[in-house]
C-alpha positions in Angstrom: 99.2 101.1 111.0 101.7 98.2 111.3 104.1 96.9 113.8 107.9 97.4 113.2 109.5 94.9 115.7 108.8 91.2 115.9 108.1 91.7 119.6 106.3 95.0 120.0 105.8 96.6 123.4 103.0 98.9 124.5 103.5 101.5 127.2 100.2 103.0 128.4 100.2 105.9 130.9 96.9 107.3 132.0 98.2 109.9 134.4 101.8 110.5 133.5 102.8 112.6 130.4 103.8 110.6 127.2 107.4 109.8 126.7 109.5 108.6 123.7 109.3 104.9 122.8 106.6 102.6 123.9 105.1 101.1 120.7 106.8 100.2 117.4 105.0 99.3 114.2 105.7 96.6 111.7 102.8 95.5 109.4 99.4 96.2 110.9 98.1 92.9 109.4 100.4 91.0 111.9 99.2 93.0 114.9 95.5 92.9 114.1 95.6 89.3 112.8 94.1 90.1 109.4 93.7 86.6 108.1 92.2 85.5 104.8 88.8 85.0 106.5 88.9 88.5 108.0 89.9 90.0 104.7 87.0 88.2 103.0 84.7 89.6 105.7 86.0 93.1 105.0 85.3 92.7 101.3 81.7 91.7 102.1 81.3 94.7 104.4 82.7 97.1 101.8 80.4 95.6 99.2 77.5 96.4 101.6 78.6 100.0 101.9 79.5 99.7 105.6 83.2 100.4 105.0 83.0 102.1 101.7 85.8 104.6 101.0 84.9 108.3 100.4 86.5 108.1 96.9 88.1 105.7 94.5 91.8 105.7 95.2 94.4 106.1 92.3 96.3 103.0 93.5 99.5 105.0 93.6 101.0 104.9 97.2 102.6 108.0 98.6 105.1 108.5 101.4 104.5 110.7 104.4 107.1 111.5 107.0 107.2 113.8 110.0 109.6 114.3 112.9 106.7 114.4 115.3 102.9 113.8 115.3 100.6 114.7 118.2 97.0 113.8 118.1 94.1 114.3 120.5 91.4 111.7 119.9 92.6 108.6 118.0 90.9 105.6 116.4 92.1 102.8 114.1 90.5 99.9 112.2 91.0 97.9 109.0 89.1 98.3 105.8 89.5 98.0 102.0 90.1 100.9 99.5 89.0 100.4 95.9 90.3 101.8 92.6 88.2 102.6 89.6 87.2 99.7 87.4 90.2 98.5 85.3 92.6 100.9 86.9 96.0 100.9 85.2 97.5 100.7 88.7 95.6 97.7 90.0 98.4 95.2 89.1 97.6 91.9 90.8 95.5 93.5 93.6 92.2 93.1 91.7 91.7 96.8 92.3 91.4 96.6 96.1 94.0 97.3 98.8 93.6 96.2 102.4 94.5 99.2 104.6 94.4 100.4 108.1 92.4 103.6 108.8 94.0 105.9 111.3 91.8 108.7 112.4 92.8 111.7 114.6 90.3 114.2 115.9 92.9 117.1 116.1 96.5 116.5 114.8 99.7 118.5 114.7 102.7 117.4 112.5 106.2 118.8 112.7 108.3 118.9 109.5 105.8 117.2 107.3 107.0 115.7 104.0 104.9 114.0 101.4 106.1 112.5 98.1 104.8 110.3 95.3 106.9 108.5 92.7 106.1 109.5 89.1 108.6 107.2 87.5 111.8 109.1 86.9 111.0 111.9 89.5 109.0 112.6 92.6 106.4 115.2 93.4 107.4 116.4 96.9 105.4 118.6 99.3 106.9 119.9 102.6 105.3 122.1 105.3 105.5 122.8 109.0 109.3 123.2 109.0 109.5 126.8 109.9 108.5 126.7 113.6 104.7 126.3 113.0 103.4 122.8 112.8 100.9 121.5 110.2 97.4 121.2 111.7 94.5 119.0 110.7 90.9 118.4 112.0 89.2 115.0 111.5 92.4 113.6 109.8 91.9 110.2 108.3 94.7 108.3 106.7 94.6 104.9 104.9 97.9 103.1 105.1 99.4 99.7 104.6 102.7 100.5 106.5 103.5 102.9 109.3 106.7 103.1 111.4 107.7 105.3 114.4 108.1 105.4 118.1 104.7 105.8 119.6 103.0 106.5 122.9 99.3 106.2 123.6 97.3 107.5 126.5 94.2 105.7 127.7 94.2 103.1 124.9 91.5 100.4 124.3 92.7 97.5 122.1 90.2 95.0 120.6 87.2 97.3 120.6 84.4 96.7 118.1 85.0 99.3 115.4 81.3 100.2 115.2 81.5 101.6 118.8 84.4 104.0 118.3 83.7 107.5 119.6 87.0 109.4 119.9 87.1 111.1 116.4 84.5 113.6 115.2 83.5 113.3 111.5 83.2 117.1 110.8 82.6 116.5 107.1 79.6 114.2 107.4 78.6 114.6 111.1 78.7 112.0 113.8 81.9 110.1 114.6 84.5 108.1 112.6 83.9 104.4 113.1 84.2 101.1 111.2 81.9 98.1 110.6 80.3 95.8 113.2 82.6 93.0 114.3 85.8 94.7 113.0 88.8 94.8 115.3 89.8 98.3 116.3 91.6 100.4 118.9 91.3 103.9 120.2 93.0 106.2 122.6 92.6 109.7 124.1 95.9 110.8 122.6 98.8 109.6 120.5 102.4 110.8 120.0 104.7 109.5 117.3 108.3 110.4 116.8 110.0 109.8 113.4 106.8 109.0 111.7 106.8 107.3 108.3 103.8 106.1 106.4 103.0 104.3 103.1 99.5 105.8 102.3 96.8 105.4 99.7 94.4 108.1 100.8 94.2 111.1 103.2 91.1 113.2 104.1 90.5 116.0 106.6 87.8 118.5 107.4 90.5 121.1 107.6 94.3 120.9 106.7 96.5 123.9 107.5 100.0 123.7 106.0 102.3 126.6 106.9 105.4 127.2 104.8 104.1 124.9 102.1 106.5 124.0 99.3 105.7 121.8 96.3 108.3 120.8 93.7 109.6 118.0 91.5 112.7 116.2 92.9 115.0 113.3 92.1 114.3 111.7 95.5 111.3 111.3 97.8 110.8 111.8 101.5 
């Protein structure tokens, strides 16, 4: 995820309930200090299979919005997603995109909207807008931009990504974690109001979407 204001503030409450506000995102590269050297290190780790993605991404970003997200068990670290060789979508990226992995053990999203631009139209999916939220287990999202008003509880910032332990990997066993020496953060819970993401990949061990609707529209989320 990324920071929205030039001067972000963090409000951490270990005993009091979460409130609106607290943390605003802009570009996560700024918050985590992803320099050229760090990016090169991530490329090396990915090449060694330490941070390899579960699948080759299409390279087409998609937008996800929700009026509210609540997650129990949260972890976050940087990595690189790769496209297939000579992907028509690679542009000047070389077929690789630096992303931030946001993992949530158990997530609920209210009024979820997902859209991808197909040129002259958008493929749009909506769910969780009829009183029952979308639910996901072991939700993992790869993004290069996220915005929203965010509250963490019991957050640890600057933790080595190889030691993360808040999110269960129900697909492969163990826990979701990154490579050794990679900057990360984790929290016991997270709440985001007015969530907006620019994503390249999403995985989950289970994804329940009540009142699902999929259609082609002129505009996206």
